[in-house]
N, C-alpha and C positions, 0 to 999 in steps of 0.2 A: 641385665636381667634377660633370661631366656624367654622366647615367645611361647605362648601356650600351644600345646600339641592338639591338633584336631583329629581325634581318633576316628577310625572308620567302623563299619558294622562288624560285630563279632569281637571287637577289641574290648577288654575288660574296662578300659578307661571310659569308653563310650557308654558301656552298660552302667558304670558307676555314676556318670553324669546324669543319665536318665533316672536311675533309682534315687539319686540325690534330689532331683527336681521333685519327684513324688513325695519324698520325705519332707521337703521344705513346705509343701502344700498341706499334707495330712498330719505331719508330726508322728507318723507311724512308720517304723522301720520294717522292711521285709527281710526274709531270710537271705534273699539274694544280696541285699545291701550289706548285711552283716558279713557274708562270705567275700564280697568284693572288697570290703575294708581290709580283710586279711590278705587278699591277693595283691592289693596295692600298698601294703604297709610300708614298703621300702622304695616305692616309685618316686624318683626325683624329678619327674617331668612336671612342668608347671601346669596348674589347673586353670582352665578357662575362667574368665572374669565372672560370668554368671554363676558358674558352679562354685566359685569362692563365696559368692553372696549366699547361695543356697546352703553352703556348709557353715556359714558364719565365720569364715576364715578370712584373713586379710588378703587383699588382691595381691597376686603374685605367689600365693602359697603353692606348695607341691601337692600332688595326689596323696603322698604319704602324710602330710600335715592334715589334710582334710579327712583321710581315712582314720587316722588316730583320734581326731576330734569327734567324728561321728561315732566311732566305736565306743568311746568313753560315754557319749550321750546315750547310746543304746544300752550300755551296761547299767547306767544310773536310773533308767526308766523302768 
């Protein structure tokens, strides 16, 4: 299993993790989160453990898996 990537400032993966944390707390998606889901739709990098928890995805999931899961939750709400 690949080790999770620790993205830096300005990286869409870092922005996604930050938006995901807010979504996990409030249950409300932002326009930024919706757009980041699209940007990371095919990203095969592993998602950090805490972000997997925030996304409700299994540990070791990719950004793409989390993005697709969150996008489907946004559409259904």
